[in-house]
Backbone as JSON, one array per atom type, in Angstrom:
{
  "sequence": "MDFDQLHTFLEIVRLKSFSKAAQTCYRTQPAISAQVRQLEQELRTELFERFGSRISLTTAGRIFAVYAEQMLDLRKRAQDAIAELETNPRGELVIAANEATCIYVLPKVFSQFRELFPAVQLQVDRSYGSRVVEAVMENSADFGLTQLPVEEKRLQVVSVHHDEVRLIVPAHHPLADAASVTPPDLLDDYLLLPKQGKTRSRLNEWMELVEDQIQISMELDSTEMMKRFVMAGLGVAFLALSNCREEIAAGKLSAIPIAPEPMIRRLGLIYRKDKALSKAALGFIQVVQENVVREPVSSR",
  "N": [[52.24, 18.58, 9.26], [49.95, 16.7, 7.39], [48.46, 14.6, 4.84], [45.97, 13.75, 5.67], [45.18, 15.71, 7.5], [44.94, 17.86, 5.72], [42.79, 16.97, 4.12], [40.74, 16.94, 6.03], [40.62, 19.66, 6.72], [39.81, 20.78, 4.24], [37.31, 19.59, 3.99], [35.9, 20.81, 6.02], [35.92, 23.4, 5.02], [34.4, 22.99, 2.72], [31.9, 22.12, 3.71], [31.34, 24.08, 5.53], [31.24, 23.68, 8.25], [32.19, 22.3, 11.35], [31.03, 20.15, 12.65], [29.57, 18.78, 10.7], [31.67, 18.07, 8.99], [33.02, 16.36, 10.65], [31.37, 14.16, 10.59], [31.57, 13.29, 7.85], [34.2, 12.71, 7.76], [34.4, 10.67, 9.49], [35.09, 11.03, 12.21], [35.32, 12.31, 15.57], [34.01, 15.5, 16.64], [35.75, 16.92, 18.4], [38.15, 15.72, 17.61], [38.65, 16.52, 14.94], [38.76, 19.21, 15.37], [41.09, 19.35, 16.83], [42.93, 18.6, 14.81], [42.76, 20.84, 13.12], [43.74, 22.79, 14.86], [46.39, 21.94, 15.09], [47.27, 22.34, 12.46], [47.05, 25.14, 12.38], [48.87, 25.88, 14.34], [51.26, 24.98, 13.16], [51.31, 26.55, 10.85], [51.31, 28.98, 11.98], [49.21, 30.78, 12.21], [45.7, 31.8, 12.25], [43.16, 29.9, 10.72], [40.41, 29.87, 10.53], [37.61, 31.98, 11.18], [35.45, 32.27, 13.91], [32.05, 32.57, 14.57], [30.05, 32.19, 16.87], [28.03, 29.48, 16.12], [28.67, 29.64, 13.52], [31.17, 29.63, 10.89], [33.93, 31.04, 9.12], [36.43, 31.48, 6.57], [39.61, 32.82, 7.26], [41.78, 35.38, 5.84], [44.28, 34.18, 5.51], [43.43, 31.53, 5.66], [41.92, 31.3, 3.3], [43.92, 31.54, 1.39], [45.5, 29.3, 2.04], [43.72, 27.25, 1.54], [43.65, 27.06, -1.23], [46.2, 26.07, -1.81], [46.12, 23.7, -0.38], [44.17, 22.19, -1.77], [45.61, 21.9, -4.18], [47.75, 20.37, -3.28], [46.54, 17.96, -2.46], [45.43, 17.23, -4.88], [47.74, 16.83, -6.38], [48.83, 14.69, -4.99], [46.9, 12.72, -5.56], [47.25, 12.5, -8.34], [49.88, 11.55, -8.41], [49.51, 9.04, -7.16], [47.82, 7.87, -9.05], [49.49, 7.82, -11.28], [51.53, 6.09, -10.44], [50.03, 3.8, -10.01], [49.29, 3.28, -12.61], [51.63, 2.33, -13.69], [51.64, -0.37, -13.28], [49.97, -1.39, -15.2], [50.72, -0.11, -17.53], [53.76, 0.13, -17.89], [56.38, 2.55, -17.76], [59.14, 4.79, -18.36], [62.65, 4.5, -17.73], [65.33, 2.27, -18.32], [68.67, 1.57, -17.52], [71.37, -0.06, -18.93], [74.41, -1.55, -18.31], [77.15, -2.63, -20.15], [79.74, -4.36, -22.05], [81.25, -3.63, -25.29], [81.1, -5.9, -27.08], [79.08, -7.45, -25.9], [76.93, -5.69, -26.15], [76.66, -5.75, -28.95], [76.37, -8.46, -29.73], [74.81, -9.86, -27.93], [72.71, -8.34, -26.73], [70.9, -7.14, -28.73], [68.66, -8.85, -29.58], [67.44, -9.24, -27.16], [66.71, -6.59, -26.48], [64.93, -6.05, -28.57], [62.81, -7.87, -28.08], [62.04, -6.97, -25.56], [61.14, -4.37, -26.11], [58.82, -4.89, -27.49], [57.2, -5.86, -25.48], [57.23, -3.85, -23.54], [56.65, -1.08, -24.6], [56.7, 1.62, -23.81], [58.85, 1.98, -22.2], [62.05, 3.25, -22.01], [65.21, 2.14, -23.14], [68.55, 2.42, -22.19], [71.98, 2.28, -23.0], [74.9, 1.85, -21.25], [78.03, 1.9, -22.17], [80.44, -0.01, -20.99], [83.37, -1.47, -19.42], [84.63, -4.52, -18.05], [85.41, -4.32, -14.65], [84.19, -1.88, -14.44], [81.52, -2.17, -15.18], [80.41, -3.46, -12.95], [80.87, -1.45, -11.06], [79.23, 0.59, -12.06], [76.66, -0.44, -11.66], [76.66, -0.71, -8.85], [76.92, 1.95, -8.12], [74.5, 2.88, -8.81], [74.18, 4.13, -11.24], [73.54, 2.63, -13.3], [70.89, 0.37, -13.98], [71.0, -2.36, -14.46], [73.6, -4.75, -15.12], [75.63, -6.45, -17.53], [77.97, -8.8, -17.34], [81.16, -10.55, -17.3], [81.38, -13.55, -15.49], [83.12, -14.97, -12.61], [81.44, -12.77, -10.24], [82.32, -11.05, -7.41], [81.18, -9.25, -5.63], [79.14, -9.02, -2.87], [76.82, -7.63, -2.5], [75.36, -7.71, -4.71], [72.91, -9.14, -6.83], [73.2, -11.99, -8.76], [72.55, -13.36, -11.91], [73.06, -16.09, -13.84], [73.27, -16.02, -17.3], [74.28, -16.62, -19.8], [76.53, -18.57, -21.7], [79.55, -19.3, -23.42], [82.26, -20.38, -25.57], [85.66, -19.47, -25.39], [87.91, -19.18, -28.01], [90.88, -19.71, -30.05], [91.25, -17.46, -32.64], [91.8, -17.4, -36.04], [92.95, -16.46, -39.37], [91.22, -17.87, -42.21], [93.04, -19.19, -43.88], [95.21, -19.81, -42.33], [97.96, -21.68, -40.96], [97.18, -23.1, -38.66], [94.48, -23.38, -38.93], [92.95, -25.68, -39.33], [93.48, -27.21, -37.16], [92.94, -29.51, -34.44], [93.07, -28.66, -31.83], [94.73, -26.21, -29.77], [97.77, -25.36, -28.16], [99.73, -23.32, -25.84], [102.57, -23.34, -26.73], [102.22, -23.68, -29.45], [101.84, -21.2, -30.52], [104.0, -19.6, -30.71], [105.18, -18.61, -32.99], [103.46, -16.75, -33.92], [101.97, -13.45, -34.05], [100.25, -11.94, -31.43], [97.0, -10.73, -30.79], [95.65, -9.23, -28.17], [93.14, -8.81, -25.55], [92.95, -5.7, -23.74], [92.47, -5.75, -20.99], [90.67, -7.27, -18.23], [88.63, -10.23, -17.38], [88.96, -12.34, -19.28], [91.48, -11.72, -20.34], [93.05, -12.09, -18.07], [92.73, -14.82, -17.67], [93.85, -15.82, -20.02], [96.47, -14.97, -19.68], [97.26, -16.64, -17.57], [97.01, -19.11, -18.87], [99.02, -18.96, -20.77], [101.26, -18.8, -19.28], [103.61, -20.44, -19.0], [105.04, -19.92, -21.28], [105.39, -17.21, -21.37], [107.55, -15.51, -21.68], [108.27, -15.86, -24.27], [106.25, -15.38, -26.05], [104.75, -13.3, -28.62], [103.4, -10.3, -28.42], [101.4, -8.39, -30.37], [99.42, -6.34, -30.41], [97.35, -4.68, -27.99], [94.01, -4.59, -27.47], [90.76, -3.05, -27.07], [88.48, -3.62, -28.37], [86.27, -5.88, -29.82], [85.44, -5.96, -32.48], [87.58, -4.67, -33.79], [89.6, -6.51, -33.31], [88.72, -8.75, -34.8], [88.74, -7.69, -37.4], [91.46, -7.09, -37.7], [92.63, -9.6, -37.45], [91.56, -10.85, -39.78], [92.87, -9.33, -41.58], [95.38, -10.26, -41.43], [97.07, -9.44, -39.42], [97.64, -10.72, -37.09], [96.79, -13.19, -34.52], [93.91, -13.93, -32.51], [91.93, -14.16, -29.48], [88.69, -15.02, -29.04], [85.24, -15.03, -28.03], [83.01, -17.54, -29.24], [80.42, -16.7, -29.9], [80.82, -14.13, -30.7], [81.94, -14.09, -33.2], [80.55, -15.65, -34.94], [79.3, -15.28, -37.48], [81.43, -14.64, -39.22], [82.92, -16.97, -39.09], [81.12, -18.79, -40.17], [81.01, -17.76, -42.74], [83.47, -18.48, -43.72], [85.61, -16.84, -43.35], [87.08, -16.72, -41.01], [88.63, -18.95, -38.7], [88.02, -21.03, -35.88], [89.74, -22.31, -33.18], [89.8, -24.79, -30.7], [90.98, -24.33, -27.32], [93.56, -26.04, -25.66], [94.74, -27.73, -22.65], [92.12, -27.83, -21.65], [88.85, -26.63, -22.46], [88.16, -23.1, -22.71], [85.77, -21.64, -21.01], [83.44, -19.07, -21.17], [81.39, -17.23, -19.02], [78.51, -15.27, -18.8], [76.85, -12.97, -16.75], [73.81, -11.51, -15.5], [73.56, -8.68, -13.56], [72.42, -7.0, -10.62], [71.54, -4.68, -8.01], [70.96, -6.04, -4.77], [69.4, -4.67, -2.96], [67.76, -3.13, -4.46], [64.67, -1.8, -5.46], [62.57, -3.44, -7.59], [60.92, -2.6, -10.5], [57.92, -3.34, -12.42], [58.68, -3.32, -15.06], [61.47, -3.71, -14.83], [61.57, -6.29, -13.71], [60.46, -7.57, -15.87], [62.51, -7.23, -17.74], [64.56, -8.85, -16.73], [63.37, -11.37, -17.09], [63.08, -11.41, -19.89], [65.74, -11.38, -20.69], [66.67, -13.85, -19.68], [65.14, -15.54, -21.25], [65.89, -15.05, -23.87], [68.65, -14.89, -24.37], [71.23, -16.49, -26.07], [72.74, -19.57, -25.54], [75.84, -20.71, -26.32], [76.75, -23.8, -27.79], [79.34, -25.73, -26.43], [80.86, -27.48, -27.96], [80.76, -26.72, -30.62], [82.06, -25.76, -33.87]],
  "CA": [[51.15, 18.64, 8.25], [49.84, 15.49, 6.61], [47.33, 14.63, 3.9], [44.69, 13.59, 6.42], [44.79, 17.06, 8.0], [44.51, 18.67, 4.59], [41.48, 16.51, 3.76], [39.81, 17.39, 7.07], [40.51, 21.12, 6.56], [38.99, 21.08, 3.06], [35.93, 19.18, 4.25], [35.3, 21.88, 6.82], [35.7, 24.48, 4.12], [33.31, 22.64, 1.8], [30.61, 22.01, 4.42], [31.18, 25.24, 6.41], [30.76, 23.17, 9.56], [33.06, 21.32, 11.98], [30.25, 18.96, 13.01], [29.28, 18.02, 9.48], [32.96, 17.53, 8.54], [33.34, 15.24, 11.55], [30.62, 13.01, 10.1], [32.09, 12.81, 6.57], [35.57, 12.2, 8.0], [34.28, 9.54, 10.47], [35.82, 11.39, 13.41], [34.56, 13.14, 16.49], [34.28, 16.91, 16.4], [37.01, 17.33, 19.04], [39.31, 15.2, 16.86], [38.95, 17.39, 13.78], [39.18, 20.51, 15.89], [42.53, 19.21, 17.15], [43.69, 18.63, 13.56], [42.83, 22.23, 12.67], [44.67, 23.52, 15.75], [47.76, 21.53, 14.73], [47.62, 23.06, 11.25], [47.21, 26.57, 12.7], [50.13, 26.03, 15.05], [52.35, 24.81, 12.21], [51.32, 27.7, 9.93], [51.42, 30.16, 12.83], [48.1, 31.72, 11.89], [44.38, 31.22, 12.33], [42.56, 29.58, 9.42], [38.97, 30.11, 10.56], [37.01, 32.91, 12.13], [34.28, 31.61, 14.46], [31.0, 33.49, 15.04], [29.05, 31.27, 17.43], [28.04, 28.2, 15.42], [29.07, 29.87, 12.14], [32.61, 29.82, 10.68], [34.37, 31.51, 7.82], [37.88, 31.45, 6.39], [40.43, 34.06, 7.33], [42.53, 35.6, 4.6], [45.29, 33.12, 5.44], [42.71, 30.3, 5.39], [41.56, 31.23, 1.87], [45.15, 31.27, 0.64], [45.91, 27.94, 2.34], [42.78, 26.32, 0.92], [44.06, 26.87, -2.62], [47.36, 25.17, -1.84], [45.71, 22.4, 0.12], [43.58, 21.5, -2.91], [46.66, 21.54, -5.1], [48.58, 19.28, -2.72], [45.75, 16.75, -2.52], [45.32, 16.85, -6.28], [49.03, 16.29, -6.8], [48.9, 13.37, -4.38], [46.07, 11.78, -6.35], [47.9, 12.3, -9.6], [51.01, 10.67, -8.17], [48.99, 7.69, -6.96], [47.29, 7.35, -10.33], [50.63, 7.54, -12.16], [52.19, 4.87, -9.95], [49.14, 2.65, -10.28], [49.3, 3.04, -14.04], [52.84, 1.61, -14.04], [51.35, -1.8, -13.27], [49.31, -1.78, -16.47], [51.44, 0.48, -18.67], [55.04, 0.57, -17.38], [57.14, 3.52, -18.55], [60.36, 5.25, -17.66], [63.92, 4.22, -18.36], [66.26, 1.29, -17.73], [70.01, 1.76, -18.01], [72.06, -1.35, -18.95], [75.85, -1.42, -18.5], [77.71, -3.81, -20.82], [80.83, -4.01, -22.94], [80.87, -3.51, -26.7], [80.73, -7.16, -27.69], [77.77, -7.85, -25.39], [75.94, -4.81, -26.78], [76.47, -6.07, -30.35], [76.05, -9.85, -30.01], [73.89, -10.48, -26.92], [71.6, -7.5, -26.34], [69.89, -6.72, -29.72], [67.47, -9.64, -29.54], [66.81, -8.92, -25.86], [66.08, -5.28, -26.57], [63.81, -6.14, -29.48], [61.7, -8.54, -27.41], [61.59, -6.13, -24.46], [60.41, -3.27, -26.66], [57.47, -5.38, -27.83], [56.44, -6.04, -24.24], [57.19, -2.62, -22.76], [56.98, -0.04, -25.58], [56.83, 2.96, -23.19], [60.08, 2.03, -21.37], [63.24, 3.56, -22.83], [66.41, 1.43, -22.77], [69.77, 3.13, -22.45], [73.18, 1.42, -22.87], [76.12, 2.45, -20.73], [79.1, 1.04, -22.67], [81.47, -0.09, -19.94], [84.24, -2.62, -19.54], [85.11, -5.2, -16.85], [84.95, -3.91, -13.34], [83.37, -0.67, -14.5], [80.12, -2.61, -15.21], [80.02, -3.67, -11.56], [80.84, -0.13, -10.4], [78.05, 1.35, -12.53], [75.47, -0.95, -10.96], [76.79, -0.4, -7.44], [76.72, 3.39, -7.96], [73.16, 3.17, -9.25], [74.15, 4.81, -12.52], [72.93, 1.62, -14.21], [69.96, -0.54, -13.28], [71.49, -3.73, -14.66], [74.88, -4.92, -15.83], [75.96, -7.76, -18.08], [79.43, -8.89, -17.23], [81.68, -11.93, -17.18], [81.42, -14.12, -14.13], [82.35, -14.67, -11.4], [81.38, -11.44, -9.63], [82.48, -11.32, -5.99], [80.47, -8.28, -4.81], [78.05, -9.72, -2.19], [75.59, -6.79, -2.46], [74.73, -7.82, -6.02], [72.23, -10.36, -7.25], [73.78, -12.45, -10.01], [71.78, -14.37, -12.62], [73.81, -16.58, -14.97], [72.34, -15.96, -18.43], [74.88, -16.93, -21.11], [77.89, -19.11, -21.7], [80.08, -19.82, -24.68], [83.67, -20.81, -25.47], [86.7, -18.63, -25.99], [88.8, -19.94, -28.85], [91.85, -19.0, -30.87], [90.67, -17.07, -33.92], [92.84, -17.22, -37.02], [92.41, -16.37, -40.74], [90.86, -19.23, -42.74], [94.18, -19.81, -44.56], [96.3, -19.93, -41.38], [98.4, -23.07, -40.8], [96.47, -23.75, -37.57], [93.05, -23.27, -39.13], [92.29, -26.97, -39.25], [93.97, -27.96, -35.96], [91.9, -29.98, -33.53], [93.18, -27.86, -30.63], [95.97, -25.46, -29.74], [98.42, -25.14, -26.84], [100.55, -22.09, -25.91], [103.76, -23.41, -27.56], [101.86, -23.62, -30.87], [101.61, -19.81, -30.92], [105.23, -18.8, -30.55], [105.56, -17.98, -34.26], [102.4, -15.8, -34.32], [101.75, -12.23, -33.3], [99.0, -12.04, -30.68], [96.15, -9.58, -30.53], [95.05, -9.59, -26.89], [92.34, -7.77, -24.89], [93.77, -4.92, -22.85], [92.25, -6.08, -19.57], [89.45, -8.04, -18.01], [88.76, -11.61, -16.94], [89.51, -13.16, -20.35], [92.92, -11.45, -20.42], [93.69, -12.74, -16.92], [92.77, -16.26, -17.89], [94.83, -16.08, -21.08], [97.81, -14.82, -19.11], [97.53, -17.89, -16.84], [97.14, -20.2, -19.83], [100.29, -18.8, -21.49], [102.31, -18.47, -18.31], [104.87, -21.17, -19.2], [105.77, -19.38, -22.45], [105.15, -15.78, -21.38], [108.74, -14.79, -22.15], [108.52, -16.15, -25.67], [105.13, -14.98, -26.91], [104.91, -12.02, -29.28], [102.13, -9.53, -28.36], [101.45, -7.34, -31.37], [98.56, -5.24, -29.96], [96.37, -4.88, -26.92], [92.84, -3.87, -27.95], [89.56, -3.12, -26.24], [87.35, -3.77, -29.29], [86.12, -7.18, -30.5], [85.4, -5.71, -33.92], [88.93, -4.38, -34.27], [90.35, -7.78, -33.3], [88.31, -9.57, -35.94], [89.23, -7.03, -38.63], [92.91, -7.18, -37.76], [92.94, -11.01, -37.75], [91.26, -11.1, -41.19], [93.85, -8.58, -42.4], [96.64, -10.95, -41.29], [97.95, -8.75, -38.47], [97.91, -11.52, -35.89], [95.71, -14.11, -34.1], [93.29, -13.4, -31.31], [91.11, -15.08, -28.69], [87.36, -14.41, -28.95], [84.11, -15.94, -27.77], [82.36, -18.01, -30.46], [79.22, -15.89, -30.21], [81.24, -12.83, -31.24], [82.46, -14.24, -34.54], [79.8, -16.72, -35.58], [79.06, -14.94, -38.89], [82.68, -14.72, -39.97], [83.31, -18.37, -39.17], [80.17, -19.41, -41.1], [81.36, -17.28, -44.07], [84.76, -19.0, -44.12], [86.64, -15.8, -43.23], [87.85, -17.03, -39.84], [88.54, -20.31, -38.14], [88.12, -21.0, -34.43], [90.41, -23.55, -32.73], [89.68, -24.95, -29.26], [92.16, -24.23, -26.49], [93.87, -27.25, -24.92], [94.09, -29.02, -22.57], [90.71, -27.69, -21.26], [88.21, -25.47, -23.1], [88.01, -21.88, -21.89], [84.35, -21.27, -21.05], [83.12, -17.73, -20.68], [80.01, -17.13, -18.54], [78.02, -13.93, -18.59], [75.77, -12.85, -15.73], [73.02, -10.28, -15.34], [73.75, -8.28, -12.17], [71.7, -5.83, -10.12], [71.67, -4.56, -6.55], [69.97, -6.81, -4.0], [68.5, -3.79, -2.24], [67.06, -2.27, -5.41], [63.27, -2.13, -5.68], [62.43, -3.75, -9.01], [59.62, -2.27, -11.1], [57.4, -4.38, -13.3], [59.53, -3.29, -16.28], [62.77, -4.32, -14.47], [61.33, -7.72, -13.63], [60.26, -8.03, -17.26], [63.79, -7.26, -18.41], [65.22, -10.06, -16.26], [62.75, -12.5, -17.74], [63.41, -11.38, -21.31], [67.16, -11.76, -20.83], [66.75, -15.29, -19.45], [64.47, -16.29, -22.31], [66.36, -14.74, -25.22], [70.09, -14.96, -24.56], [71.6, -17.79, -26.64], [73.89, -20.26, -24.92], [76.55, -21.38, -27.39], [77.24, -25.14, -27.46], [80.8, -25.72, -26.28], [81.49, -28.35, -28.9], [80.61, -26.26, -32.0], [83.24, -25.19, -34.56]],
  "C": [[51.13, 17.33, 7.47], [48.58, 15.57, 5.73], [46.0, 14.48, 4.6], [44.22, 14.93, 7.0], [44.27, 17.94, 6.88], [43.09, 18.27, 4.17], [40.43, 17.03, 4.75], [39.55, 18.89, 6.9], [39.59, 21.45, 5.36], [37.55, 20.62, 3.2], [35.19, 20.22, 5.09], [34.98, 23.08, 5.96], [34.5, 24.21, 3.23], [31.95, 22.67, 2.48], [30.32, 23.22, 5.33], [30.71, 24.82, 7.8], [31.77, 22.16, 10.08], [32.27, 20.02, 12.24], [29.94, 18.12, 11.77], [30.57, 17.37, 8.91], [33.34, 16.31, 9.38], [32.6, 13.96, 11.04], [31.21, 12.45, 8.81], [33.51, 12.27, 6.71], [35.61, 11.05, 8.98], [35.18, 9.78, 11.7], [34.87, 12.15, 14.32], [34.9, 14.61, 16.19], [35.52, 17.37, 17.14], [38.27, 16.86, 18.27], [39.64, 16.1, 15.7], [39.31, 18.8, 14.24], [40.65, 20.49, 16.27], [43.38, 19.23, 15.92], [43.86, 20.06, 13.04], [43.79, 23.04, 13.54], [46.13, 23.18, 15.42], [48.19, 22.25, 13.44], [47.89, 24.54, 11.56], [48.54, 26.79, 13.45], [51.32, 25.92, 14.11], [52.46, 26.0, 11.29], [51.43, 29.02, 10.68], [50.39, 31.24, 12.47], [46.77, 31.03, 12.08], [43.83, 31.02, 10.93], [41.08, 29.88, 9.36], [38.62, 31.22, 11.54], [35.69, 32.25, 12.59], [33.31, 32.68, 15.0], [29.87, 32.59, 15.61], [29.15, 29.93, 16.74], [28.48, 28.39, 13.95], [30.58, 30.05, 12.05], [32.82, 30.4, 9.27], [35.87, 31.52, 7.76], [38.47, 32.83, 6.63], [41.1, 34.25, 6.01], [43.6, 34.52, 4.42], [44.61, 31.77, 5.11], [42.33, 30.16, 3.92], [42.79, 30.93, 1.03], [45.55, 29.79, 0.81], [45.0, 26.93, 1.65], [43.15, 26.05, -0.53], [45.21, 25.86, -2.71], [47.01, 23.78, -1.35], [45.05, 21.55, -0.99], [44.61, 21.05, -3.93], [47.49, 20.36, -4.6], [47.83, 17.96, -2.76], [45.59, 16.27, -4.0], [46.62, 16.24, -6.78], [49.25, 14.87, -6.23], [48.1, 12.33, -5.16], [46.71, 11.48, -7.71], [49.1, 11.39, -9.5], [50.57, 9.24, -7.95], [48.5, 7.05, -8.24], [48.44, 6.95, -11.27], [51.35, 6.26, -11.77], [51.34, 3.65, -10.23], [49.15, 2.26, -11.75], [50.53, 2.23, -14.47], [52.61, 0.11, -14.05], [50.74, -2.26, -14.58], [50.03, -1.25, -17.69], [52.78, 1.03, -18.18], [55.73, 1.55, -18.33], [58.31, 3.96, -17.75], [61.6, 4.85, -18.44], [64.67, 3.15, -17.59], [67.64, 1.52, -18.35], [70.78, 0.42, -17.85], [73.56, -1.08, -19.2], [76.4, -2.72, -19.05], [78.87, -3.38, -21.7], [80.38, -4.03, -24.39], [80.38, -4.8, -27.28], [79.36, -7.65, -27.21], [76.68, -7.01, -26.0], [75.64, -5.24, -28.22], [75.9, -7.45, -30.53], [75.07, -10.49, -29.07], [72.61, -9.66, -26.78], [70.56, -7.21, -27.45], [68.6, -7.53, -29.67], [66.71, -9.38, -28.25], [66.07, -7.61, -25.93], [64.83, -5.29, -27.48], [62.58, -6.77, -28.82], [61.15, -7.64, -26.29], [60.76, -4.95, -24.96], [58.97, -3.68, -27.03], [56.6, -5.48, -26.58], [56.25, -4.75, -23.47], [57.54, -1.43, -23.7], [57.23, 1.35, -24.99], [58.11, 3.07, -22.35], [61.28, 2.21, -22.29], [64.45, 2.8, -22.28], [67.61, 2.25, -23.14], [70.95, 2.19, -22.16], [74.33, 2.28, -22.35], [77.27, 1.51, -21.13], [80.25, 1.08, -21.71], [82.26, -1.38, -20.14], [84.58, -3.17, -18.15], [84.53, -4.71, -15.57], [84.09, -2.68, -13.33], [81.88, -0.99, -14.6], [79.63, -2.77, -13.77], [79.91, -2.33, -10.85], [79.6, 0.64, -10.78], [76.8, 0.9, -11.84], [75.53, -0.59, -9.47], [76.55, 1.08, -7.17], [75.32, 3.83, -8.34], [73.06, 4.04, -10.52], [73.61, 3.89, -13.6], [72.02, 0.72, -13.37], [70.42, -1.98, -13.33], [72.85, -3.69, -15.33], [74.96, -6.32, -16.39], [77.46, -7.87, -18.12], [79.88, -10.33, -17.08], [81.79, -12.33, -15.71], [82.74, -14.83, -13.87], [82.42, -13.2, -10.97], [81.38, -11.63, -8.11], [81.67, -10.4, -5.08], [79.18, -8.93, -4.2], [76.74, -8.91, -2.17], [74.87, -6.9, -3.81], [74.06, -9.19, -6.17], [72.8, -10.74, -8.6], [72.94, -13.53, -10.64], [72.62, -14.81, -13.84], [72.89, -16.7, -16.18], [72.96, -16.45, -19.74], [76.23, -17.6, -20.88], [78.29, -19.52, -23.11], [81.6, -20.05, -24.5], [84.57, -19.79, -26.1], [87.68, -19.51, -26.75], [89.84, -19.07, -29.54], [91.2, -18.71, -32.23], [91.79, -16.71, -34.88], [92.2, -17.01, -38.41], [92.16, -17.78, -41.27], [92.05, -19.93, -43.37], [95.37, -20.05, -43.63], [96.68, -21.38, -41.23], [97.67, -23.82, -39.68], [94.97, -23.84, -37.8], [92.31, -24.58, -38.98], [92.74, -27.81, -38.07], [92.82, -28.34, -35.07], [91.89, -29.17, -32.25], [94.54, -27.14, -30.69], [96.44, -25.31, -28.32], [99.31, -23.9, -26.95], [101.8, -22.22, -26.78], [103.44, -23.33, -29.05], [101.79, -22.18, -31.39], [102.86, -18.96, -30.94], [105.63, -18.13, -31.83], [104.55, -16.91, -34.7], [102.47, -14.53, -33.47], [100.36, -12.32, -32.66], [98.31, -10.72, -30.55], [95.35, -9.89, -29.27], [94.17, -8.46, -26.37], [93.23, -7.02, -23.9], [93.68, -5.37, -21.38], [91.0, -6.97, -19.48], [89.72, -9.49, -17.67], [89.35, -12.53, -18.02], [91.01, -12.96, -20.46], [93.63, -12.13, -19.26], [93.78, -14.23, -17.13], [93.75, -16.64, -19.0], [96.25, -15.94, -20.54], [98.19, -16.09, -18.3], [97.8, -19.04, -17.8], [98.52, -20.15, -20.52], [101.49, -18.59, -20.57], [103.64, -19.16, -18.58], [105.69, -20.64, -20.36], [105.68, -17.85, -22.49], [106.34, -14.98, -21.85], [109.02, -14.98, -23.63], [107.42, -15.69, -26.62], [105.37, -13.58, -27.45], [103.54, -11.3, -29.28], [102.24, -8.36, -29.34], [100.66, -6.11, -30.91], [97.72, -5.68, -28.8], [95.18, -4.0, -27.27], [91.65, -4.02, -27.03], [88.3, -3.28, -27.1], [87.39, -5.12, -29.95], [86.14, -6.98, -32.0], [86.77, -5.42, -34.48], [89.75, -5.66, -34.33], [90.01, -8.62, -34.5], [88.88, -8.99, -37.25], [90.71, -7.23, -38.8], [93.34, -8.63, -38.04], [92.7, -11.32, -39.2], [92.26, -10.41, -42.11], [95.25, -9.21, -42.26], [97.6, -10.28, -40.33], [98.25, -9.54, -37.21], [96.73, -12.46, -35.67], [95.16, -13.56, -32.79], [92.48, -14.49, -30.62], [89.76, -14.41, -28.49], [86.33, -15.48, -28.62], [83.45, -16.3, -29.11], [81.19, -17.13, -30.85], [79.58, -14.56, -30.86], [81.76, -12.91, -32.67], [81.77, -15.34, -35.33], [79.64, -16.49, -37.08], [80.3, -15.11, -39.72], [83.17, -16.15, -40.11], [82.42, -19.09, -40.22], [80.51, -18.99, -42.57], [82.71, -17.75, -44.56], [85.86, -17.95, -44.04], [87.58, -16.08, -42.04], [87.68, -18.47, -39.47], [88.78, -20.2, -36.64], [88.65, -22.34, -33.92], [90.27, -23.65, -31.22], [91.03, -24.86, -28.55], [92.34, -25.51, -25.72], [94.77, -26.91, -23.7], [92.58, -28.97, -22.23], [90.1, -26.52, -22.02], [88.07, -24.29, -22.13], [86.56, -21.4, -22.03], [84.16, -19.91, -20.46], [81.65, -17.7, -20.25], [79.67, -15.68, -18.3], [76.86, -13.95, -17.58], [75.07, -11.51, -15.82], [73.14, -9.91, -13.86], [72.89, -7.07, -11.85], [71.76, -5.81, -8.61], [70.58, -5.33, -5.84], [68.98, -5.89, -3.32], [67.69, -2.88, -3.17], [65.6, -2.73, -5.57], [63.08, -2.29, -7.2], [61.01, -3.44, -9.49], [59.15, -3.44, -11.94], [58.26, -4.48, -14.56], [60.9, -3.96, -16.0], [62.63, -5.83, -14.36], [61.14, -8.31, -15.0], [61.58, -8.15, -18.02], [64.57, -8.49, -18.01], [64.68, -11.29, -16.99], [63.1, -12.57, -19.22], [64.86, -11.82, -21.53], [67.3, -13.3, -20.68], [66.18, -16.08, -20.61], [65.14, -16.14, -23.68], [67.88, -14.79, -25.43], [70.47, -16.35, -24.99], [72.82, -18.32, -25.91], [74.61, -21.08, -26.02], [76.96, -22.77, -26.96], [78.75, -25.17, -27.48], [81.47, -26.48, -27.4], [81.45, -27.85, -30.34], [81.91, -25.69, -32.56], [82.8, -24.03, -35.44]]
}
């Protein structure tokens, strides 16, 4: 059973004639008779009673005509709703990202997107590290924002943001005015480190030569907790500049470059290569690219 057969059937019902229906359907009469036979075979009942050149619906035909009209009407409504998405996109987009990205990167993006697509609801799946990639691969999230590189070849990756990871200390700390810092400079301090993720792996490599001498006070999964604890004098931490810009400007924290090379953090927007992108999804990609701020590496 297909929509063309339903249309033909209803034209016969409307015109009470196979020959007239053949004309409006631009088919031969044998062709539409064959369509009706196929419907009757599938439904295992006769739809029409024939009295010479006259026809009338059987009881089954009258019942089926009601449902056929509903099915064609539902098809039209579906087509209209999909067509409307081009002019008035609606629905939902789910974005997977960690806490810091949600707080410091996405608000401006969401604000701009809402202006362009007011009927599309944005949902945030607060995830960490590899879980962002998993959420996108499992289709539980439409997009992910995560630290690069991402090795999964089934994902499209758009580099959208970069800034510098620095040592973050209280404004009165002895290292606050240092031009740069090396691992041996931190042996007298307690370290507040991220529990996991790419930044933690890179910090482990950076501190490898003194790993037996460093003092790890806490392992945290919250940027906000790290900042609060550093300001409270509980230790020093490593954070991206974009995550503590306000506290640095207010003189509450100081950010010292890591030596010998700066530690650059790159964020990428990821989505499945095989995913059909709606107009709203394409709009989200564009808004991210236009509104995410790239921190200058040389800023203090």
